[in-house]
C-alpha positions in Angstrom: -81.6 -134.6 -66.1 -79.2 -131.6 -66.6 -79.7 -131.9 -70.4 -83.5 -131.8 -69.9 -83.3 -128.6 -68.0 -80.9 -127.2 -70.5 -83.4 -127.8 -73.3 -86.2 -126.4 -71.2 -84.2 -123.3 -70.4 -83.2 -122.7 -74.0 -86.8 -123.2 -75.2 -88.1 -120.8 -72.5 -85.4 -118.2 -73.2 -85.8 -118.2 -76.9 -89.6 -117.6 -76.7 -89.9 -115.0 -73.9 -87.4 -112.7 -75.7 -89.5 -112.5 -78.9 -91.6 -109.4 -79.5 -94.7 -111.4 -80.2 -94.5 -113.0 -76.7 -93.9 -109.6 -75.0 -96.7 -108.1 -77.0 -99.1 -110.9 -76.0 -98.1 -110.5 -72.3 -98.3 -106.7 -72.1 -101.1 -105.9 -74.5 -103.9 -106.5 -71.9 -102.1 -104.2 -69.5 -101.7 -101.5 -72.2 -105.4 -101.8 -73.0 -106.4 -101.6 -69.4 -104.3 -98.6 -68.5 -105.3 -96.8 -71.7 -109.0 -97.4 -71.0 -108.5 -96.4 -67.3 -106.6 -93.3 -68.3 -109.3 -92.2 -70.8 -112.0 -93.0 -68.1 -110.1 -90.9 -65.5 -109.7 -88.0 -67.9 -113.4 -88.2 -68.7 -114.3 -88.4 -65.1 -112.0 -85.5 -64.2 -113.7 -83.3 -66.8 -117.2 -84.2 -65.6 -116.4 -84.3 -61.8 -115.7 -80.5 -61.9 -119.4 -79.9 -62.3 -121.6 -79.6 -59.2 -125.0 -78.4 -58.2 -124.9 -74.9 -56.7 -126.9 -74.2 -53.5 -128.0 -70.7 -52.6 -129.2 -70.6 -49.0 -129.0 -68.5 -45.8 -129.6 -71.4 -43.5 -126.4 -72.2 -41.5 -127.3 -75.9 -41.0 -128.0 -76.4 -44.7 -124.7 -74.6 -45.6 -122.8 -77.0 -43.3 -124.5 -80.0 -44.9 -123.7 -78.7 -48.4 -120.1 -78.1 -47.4 -119.6 -81.8 -46.5 -121.1 -83.0 -49.8 -119.1 -83.9 -53.0 -122.1 -83.0 -55.2 -122.9 -79.5 -54.1 -121.3 -76.1 -53.7 -122.4 -73.2 -51.6 -123.0 -69.8 -53.3 -123.7 -66.6 -51.4 -126.1 -65.1 -53.9 -128.3 -66.1 -56.7 -126.3 -63.9 -59.1 -123.1 -65.7 -58.3 -124.8 -69.1 -58.9 -126.2 -67.9 -62.2 -122.8 -66.7 -63.3 -121.2 -70.1 -62.4 -123.9 -71.9 -64.3 -123.4 -69.6 -67.3 -119.7 -70.4 -67.2 -120.5 -74.1 -67.0 -118.8 -74.5 -63.6 -122.0 -76.1 -62.3 -124.7 -78.2 -63.9 -127.4 -76.1 -62.2 -128.3 -74.4 -59.0 -130.9 -74.6 -56.2 -132.4 -71.6 -54.6 -133.5 -72.4 -51.1 -135.7 -69.9 -49.4 -137.1 -69.9 -45.9 -140.5 -68.3 -45.2 -142.2 -68.6 -41.7 -139.9 -71.6 -40.8 -140.8 -73.5 -44.0 -138.1 -74.2 -46.6 -138.8 -74.1 -50.3 -136.3 -75.2 -52.9 -136.3 -74.4 -56.7 -133.8 -76.0 -59.1 -132.7 -74.1 -62.2 -131.0 -76.0 -65.0 -131.4 -77.2 -68.6 -131.7 -80.8 -67.5 -133.4 -82.7 -64.7 -131.4 -83.3 -61.5 -129.9 -86.7 -61.2 -132.0 -89.0 -58.9 -129.2 -89.8 -56.5 -128.2 -86.1 -56.2 -131.8 -85.2 -55.7 -132.2 -87.8 -53.0 -129.2 -86.4 -51.2 -130.5 -82.9 -51.4 -133.9 -83.8 -50.2 -132.5 -85.7 -47.3 -130.5 -82.6 -46.2 -133.6 -80.4 -46.7 -135.8 -82.7 -44.7 -133.2 -82.8 -41.8 -133.1 -79.0 -41.7 -136.8 -78.7 -41.9 -137.2 -81.1 -39.1 -134.9 -79.0 -36.9 -137.1 -75.9 -37.8 -140.2 -77.8 -36.9 -138.9 -78.9 -33.5 -137.7 -75.4 -32.8 -141.1 -73.9 -33.6 -143.0 -76.5 -31.6 -140.9 -75.7 -28.5 -140.9 -79.3 -27.3 -139.2 -80.5 -24.2 -136.2 -82.8 -24.4 -138.4 -85.8 -23.4 -141.0 -85.0 -26.1 -138.2 -84.6 -28.7 -136.8 -88.0 -27.6 -140.3 -89.6 -28.0 -140.6 -88.2 -31.5 -137.2 -89.6 -32.4 -138.2 -93.2 -31.6 -137.5 -95.5 -34.5 -139.2 -98.8 -35.6 -137.3 -102.0 -34.5 -136.8 -104.4 -37.3 -135.4 -108.0 -37.1 -135.1 -110.8 -39.6 -135.5 -114.5 -38.8 -134.4 -116.4 -41.9 -134.8 -120.1 -41.7 -134.0 -121.0 -45.3 -132.4 -119.1 -48.1 -132.9 -120.4 -51.6 -129.7 -120.5 -53.6 -129.5 -118.2 -56.5 -129.8 -119.9 -59.9 -127.0 -119.4 -62.4 -129.1 -117.0 -64.5 -129.8 -114.8 -61.5 -126.4 -114.9 -59.9 -124.0 -112.2 -61.4 -121.0 -113.7 -59.5 -121.4 -117.1 -61.1 -121.9 -115.5 -64.5 -118.7 -113.4 -64.1 -116.7 -116.5 -63.0 -118.2 -118.6 -65.9 -117.2 -116.1 -68.6 -113.8 -115.3 -67.1 -112.9 -118.9 -66.9 -114.1 -119.7 -70.5 -112.3 -116.7 -72.1 -109.0 -117.3 -70.2 -108.9 -121.0 -71.0 -109.8 -120.4 -74.6 -107.1 -117.7 -75.1 -104.4 -119.7 -73.5 -105.2 -122.9 -75.3 -105.5 -121.3 -78.8 -102.3 -119.4 -78.3 -100.0 -122.1 -76.9 -101.2 -124.9 -79.2 -100.2 -122.9 -82.2 -97.0 -121.7 -80.6 -96.0 -125.3 -79.7 -96.8 -126.8 -83.0 -95.0 -124.1 -84.9 -92.0 -124.4 -82.7 -91.7 -128.1 -83.1 -92.3 -128.0 -86.8 -89.7 -125.3 -87.3 -87.1 -127.3 -85.4 -87.9 -130.4 -87.5 -87.5 -128.4 -90.7 -83.9 -127.5 -89.7 -82.8 -131.2 -90.0 -80.5 -130.7 -87.0 -82.4 -133.1 -84.8 -80.1 -136.0 -85.6 -77.2 -134.1 -84.2 -79.1 -133.2 -81.0 -80.4 -136.8 -80.6 -76.8 -138.1 -80.9 -76.0 -136.3 -77.6 -79.2 -137.0 -75.7 -82.3 -139.3 -75.9 -85.1 -138.0 -78.0 -87.6 -138.5 -75.2 -85.6 -136.3 -72.8 -85.5 -133.6 -75.5 -89.3 -133.8 -75.8 -89.6 -133.5 -72.0 -87.4 -130.4 -72.0 -89.5 -128.8 -74.8 -92.7 -129.4 -72.9 -91.2 -128.0 -69.6 -89.9 -124.9 -71.4 -93.3 -124.2 -73.0 -95.0 -124.8 -69.7 -92.6 -122.3 -68.2 -93.8 -119.7 -70.7 -97.4 -120.3 -69.6 -96.5 -120.0 -65.9 -94.6 -116.8 -66.6 -97.6 -115.3 -68.4 -100.1 -116.3 -65.7 -97.8 -115.1 -62.9 -97.5 -111.7 -64.6 -101.2 -111.4 -64.9 -101.8 -112.5 -61.3 -99.2 -110.0 -60.0 -100.7 -107.3 -62.1 -104.3 -108.1 -60.9 -103.1 -108.2 -57.3 -101.5 -104.8 -57.7 -104.7 -103.3 -59.0 -106.7 -105.2 -56.4 -104.7 -103.8 -53.5 -104.2 -100.3 -55.0 -107.9 -99.9 -56.0 -109.1 -98.7 -52.5 -106.6 -95.8 -52.7 -107.4 -94.6 -56.3 -109.6 -91.6 -56.4 -112.7 -92.1 -58.5 -112.3 -95.9 -58.4 -112.2 -96.7 -54.7 -116.0 -96.3 -54.3 -116.9 -98.7 -57.1 -114.3 -101.2 -55.9 -115.6 -101.2 -52.3 -119.1 -101.7 -53.6 -118.2 -104.7 -55.8 -115.4 -106.2 -53.6 -117.5 -109.0 -52.2 -118.5 -110.1 -55.7 -114.9 -109.9 -56.9 -113.6 -112.0 -54.0 -116.2 -114.6 -54.6 -115.4 -114.7 -58.4 -111.7 -115.1 -57.6 -112.5 -118.0 -55.3 -114.5 -119.7 -58.0 -111.6 -119.3 -60.5 -108.8 -120.3 -58.1 -110.4 -123.6 -57.1 -111.4 -126.3 -59.6 -111.1 -123.7 -62.5 -107.3 -123.3 -61.9 -106.7 -127.1 -61.7 -108.6 -127.9 -64.9 -107.0 -125.0 -66.7 -103.5 -126.4 -65.9 -104.4 -130.0 -66.8 -106.1 -129.0 -70.0 -103.3 -126.7 -71.1 -100.7 -129.4 -70.6 -102.8 -132.0 -72.5 -103.3 -129.6 -75.4 -99.6 -128.7 -75.5 -98.5 -132.3 -75.5 -100.7 -133.1 -78.5 -99.7 -129.8 -80.2 -96.1 -131.0 -80.0 -97.2 -134.3 -81.5 -99.0 -132.5 -84.3 -96.0 -130.3 -85.0 -93.8 -133.3 -85.2 -96.0 -134.9 -87.9 -95.4 -132.4 -90.6 -92.2 -131.9 -92.6 -92.6 -128.2 -93.2 -93.2 -125.4 -90.6 -95.9 -123.8 -92.8 -98.0 -126.9 -92.4 -98.1 -126.7 -88.6 -101.3 -124.8 -88.5 -103.0 -127.5 -90.7 -101.6 -130.3 -88.5 -103.0 -128.7 -85.3 -106.4 -128.4 -86.9 -108.0 -131.4 -85.0 -106.9 -129.8 -81.7 -108.4 -126.5 -82.7 -111.6 -128.3 -83.6 -111.7 -130.0 -80.2 -111.0 -126.7 -78.5 -113.7 -124.9 -80.5 -116.2 -127.7 -79.6 -115.4 -127.3 -75.9 -115.7 -123.5 -76.1 -119.0 -123.4 -78.0 -120.6 -126.2 -76.0 -119.7 -124.5 -72.7 -120.9 -121.2 -74.1 -124.2 -122.9 -74.9 -124.5 -124.1 -71.3 -125.1 -120.6 -70.1 -128.5 -120.8 -71.7 -129.3 -124.6 -72.0 -128.1 -125.4 -68.5 -126.7 -128.8 -67.2 -127.9 -131.2 -69.8 -127.2 -135.0 -69.9 -124.7 -134.3 -72.8 -122.9 -131.8 -70.6 -122.6 -134.3 -67.8 -121.1 -136.9 -70.1 -118.6 -134.4 -71.8 -117.5 -133.2 -68.4 -115.6 -136.5 -68.0 -114.0 -136.6 -71.5 -110.4 -135.4 -71.6 -109.8 -132.2 -73.6 -113.5 -131.2 -73.3 -113.7 -131.7 -69.5 -111.3 -128.8 -69.0 -114.0 -126.5 -70.4 -117.2 -128.3 -69.2 -116.5 -129.5 -65.7 -115.3 -126.2 -64.1 -118.3 -124.5 -65.8 -120.6 -127.1 -64.2 -119.0 -126.5 -60.8 -119.5 -122.7 -61.1 -123.1 -123.2 -62.1 -123.6 -125.4 -59.0 -124.5 -128.4 -61.2 -121.5 -130.6 -60.2 -120.3 -131.6 -56.8 -116.6 -131.6 -55.6 -116.6 -135.4 -55.9 -117.7 -135.3 -59.6 -115.0 -132.6 -60.2 -112.4 -134.7 -58.5 -113.2 -137.8 -60.6 -113.1 -135.8 -63.8 -109.8 -134.3 -62.8 -108.3 -137.7 -62.1 -109.4 -138.9 -65.5 -108.0 -135.9 -67.2 -104.7 -136.2 -65.3 -104.4 -139.9 -66.2 -105.0 -139.1 -69.9 -102.4 -136.4 -69.7 -99.7 -138.6 -68.1 -100.5 -141.5 -70.4 -100.4 -139.3 -73.5 -97.1 -137.8 -72.4 -95.5 -141.2 -71.9 -96.8 -142.5 -75.2 -95.8 -139.4 -77.3 -92.5 -139.1 -75.5 -91.8 -142.7 -76.7 -92.6 -142.1 -80.4 -91.4 -138.5 -80.6 -87.8 -139.3 -81.8 -89.3 -141.4 -84.7 -91.6 -138.6 -85.7 -89.1 -135.8 -85.5 -86.5 -137.6 -87.6 -88.9 -138.3 -90.5 -88.4 -135.4 -92.9 -90.1 -136.9 -95.9 -93.2 -134.9 -97.0 -95.5 -137.9 -97.1 -98.2 -136.3 -94.9 -99.0 -136.4 -91.2 -100.9 -139.7 -91.4 -98.1 -141.6 -93.1 -95.5 -140.1 -90.7 -97.6 -141.3 -87.8 -97.9 -144.9 -89.1 -94.2 -145.0 -89.7 -93.4 -143.9 -86.2 -95.6 -146.8 -84.8 -93.6 -149.3 -86.9 -90.2 -148.0 -85.7 
């Protein structure tokens, strides 16, 4: 057992120290922070512009002072100068005549609808105060005028949103599909290349003389799986850092609070069946990628040997992609129980609401059984495959391994 962990440790250590692995890990973070930095700089340049308000009404001045979209100006001339200097996008001149407010907006462009709604709400509130003051109503009469409509909802049945009309399901669907596709395509190629490179060194006879070939295969799979776990953990920690820091980031906290319920629900979708099927699917693809790498005699042929796996992965990706428009067809229901493809199709069906937990559990058991069975079988024939250095082709190497 110690030798298995030694092989796993060496495999893991050798790969995580390469520049290609580090670039693969940190490239998404660099892209995110670069995009975020550019967005913040753009926002900081645009956030300096406000709408100027020129008014003598104290209540309106106080309301403007509390707003993030408006600035008070004492005179029209000062507002005009600020507009000319591009410190503000425009200015509003508010005048009061016989207890009636009138507002005129000066700018080269129309006022944004949200900003206009905020301004009109403040103007209406001040105008209401002026109206009540002019009417000289008693406290009781004012209270009567302030009476609001009572509104209640009695909902007996709420129809579930369909996939096409539910943005949370769509976000979960696309996130799962892209994550699984990127991990599978990356680690199948890495695994096949690693195994084929080792086979090409012709040092495996020396290694197998000190430990069983099956144990060496187990250590290789554990080491590669450790690389995947490291990558996923780094992404989870990075996302968690952004998730918990977002409410305190200026310019980002408002958007985050608005979409937080959707984000939480999407995370729940990905962390349930999606996570389980991703793990099982990755392990299954890695096991067969190692098998494909062991079939070739030259490392440069590893990509060709892993071609059938790439085709399977592409079929699963494209078919699941088509499900976003075609829905849960009979073909999708069948493929959701087929190992390799089920890792793509079944979690997508669960997210779409087309498959129950029982169906997902049955599919997961089938995929897990296929993974364990494949591991036992390939572990048994792996020494025969890896020691065949004759360049007779993958198919001939495979037939020889079965005869040994």
